[in-house]
N, C-alpha and C positions, 0 to 999 in steps of 0.2 A: 753408499747405496746398499740396500740389503733386502731381505725377504720380509713380507708383510702379510699378516692374516687378513683376508678380505672378509669382513663380517659387518653387516649392516648396523648392528647395534653399537659397535665401537668405532665405526668409520667416521672420520672428521667431517663435519658439516660442509666444509669447503673442499672436500675431496683430497686426493693425494696425487703427487707428481712422480712419474717414473720414466725410465728410458726403455724403449722397446728394442729388444736385441735380436728378434727373429721374425721371419715372415714378411709379408707385404709392406709393413710399416717400419721395418728395422731401421734403426738410427733416429727415429722420430721420438718425440716426447708424448706421453699420455697423461692427461688429467682425468682421473676416474672419480666420479661423484655418484653417491647414492641418490636416486631419484624417488619419486613416490611409488607406493605399492611394492612391486618386486622388480623394478627396473633400475638399471645403472646407466649413467651417461658416460660415453667414451669421447673425449675431445683429444684429437691427435694433431700434432703439428711438427714439421721439421724445425730445427733450431734457427730462429731468425738472426742469431748472432753469428752464424757461420754460412748461411745460405743467402742468396739474393732475395730480399723481402718480397719483391714483385713476382717471384717465381716459386714461392713456398708451396709445398704440398701440404694440405690439411684435410681433415675429415672429421665427422662426428656422427655418432649413431648411438642407439640405445639397445640394451640387452637385458634379459631376465637374470635373476640371481644365479641360476644354474649355468646359463650360457656365459655369464661373466667370468666365473671361475675357470671355465675351459678356455675362453678367449685370452685371458690374462696369462694362463699357462702356455698357450700356443705362441703368444707374443714374447714369452720369456722376459717379462718386465722386471727390471731392476729398479727398485724404489729409491727415491732420493731420501736422504736423512731428513727427518722432520725439521731439523734446525735450518735446512736449506730450502725447504718446500715453498715457503711464501715468496722468497726472492726468485726462485726458478719460475714459479707460476707467473709472476709479474713480468719477467723477462720474455717468457715463451708465449703465454696466452693472454694475460691480463683480462681474464674473464671474471675473476672474483670481485674486482672493484665494481663491476656492473651488478653482480649478485648482491653485494652489500648495499648499493644504492637502492635496489628494488626492495630489499628487506626493510630498510629504513622508511622508504615511501609507504610500504604496506603497513608498517607499524604506526606511522603517522595517520594514515587513513582510518585504521581501526580505532585509534584514540579519538578521532573526530566524531565517530559514530557510537562511541560508548556512552551509555546512559550514566548519569551521576550515581555514584555508589557501586557501579558494576566494575568487576575486575576481569583481567584476561583469563 
């Protein structure tokens, strides 16, 4: 795990996973995803591999670009290595699979309503 530049233009579409090491959510995992306009989505969960699943603490909220940098700093997030990111996300959150289904569904709907000869 290491430090990461939080920049909307280079942030992965599916977000990044990190471990929160300070503050209210210390020891929880963070999935940070860039949302529309100037907001970021924070998905927070305790580790279901070590905690009782029926008693897991979790939270989610949105923050502006400026607030995101401050919040991530206050949380002292240690980011997962990109090679471990997908596996950790599936084990901890499993939100991305729903995002991928929605994107596919949206893409199929757009293709149904596209006029002949029209491109995306």
